[in-house]
C-alpha positions, 0 to 999 in steps of 0.5 A, a space after each residue: 640465590 645459589 644452590 649447592 649439590 651433593 651426590 649421596 649414596 643411599 646403601 644398605 641391605 634389602 628391606 631396610 626401608 631405604 626407598 620408603 624413607 626417601 619416598 616418605 620424605 620426598 613425596 609424603 608416600 609410604 607403600 606397604 607392599 615391598 617393591 624391590 629396587 632394581 639397580 638404582 633409583 635416582 631422586 633429588 631432595 632439596 633441603 633449605 638452609 638458613 644461610 644468606 649466600 645459599 638457599 638450599 642444598 640439593 641432595 642427589 640421592 642414589 638409592 642402591 639396590 641391596 640384593 646380591 644379584 645387583 651388586 655387580 651392576 651397582 658397584 660402579 655407582 658407589 663411586 664419585 660420592 660426596 656423602 653416604 647414607 647407610 640404612 639398617 633395620 633395627 629388627 634385623 641384626 644382619 642388616 646392621 652387621 653388613 653396614 661395614 661391608 657397604 661402607 668399605 665398598 663405598 670407601 674403596 670406590 671413592 679412594 683418593 677423593 678425601 674424607 666421606 661424610 655421612 649418616 647412619 640411619 636406624 630405621 623401623 624404630 616403630 617396631 620396638 618389641 622386635 628391636 634386635 640392634 640397640 641404639 648405642 650399637 648404631 651410635 658406636 658404629 657411626 662414631 667408628 666411621 666418623 658419621 652422624 647417627 639418627 633413628 627414624 620410622 619411615 612408616 610413621 614419618 618419625 624423624 624422617 627429615 633429620 638424616 636429610 637435613 643433617 646431610 645438607 648441613 654437613 655438605 654446607 659445612 664442608 663447602 665452607 671449609 673448602 672456601 676458607 682453605 682457598 681464601 687462606 692460601 
């Protein structure tokens, strides 16, 4: 059985929980002490798919540091993406509003590579009393850029598999579309 591979840029402002989401889904661990990502952290998440010709999609996750001091270093890493995961903190309106800047930067670095697929992830939904961004706003933004949308809690492990499964399914569908186009040519 073959495996498909996708390079996924995981981006968003600092403290949105990007790293914790990845650690929780890949290792089953949640660190309650904030550790700033310095530059980029690389992780591979294998997601099984229910198709006979392929057993899984390997998501090669590039967890990009959100701090401004690293943006000059990480800007070049935003290129050559197959997919994007944009993460915001539902209790932090600025983290949501700055997703457009992240998306535009990633799009700029991938100009000429075709349509980027991806997902917008609303994290920290366990903090309902402090929610500053409505689900409808997150969904509307995702729709405006042609991405999927989901809500998660990395702390409580709520829905944490959803963004990764969604990305795997999107990548597999895109691959099948390319194969069909080549077969029809």
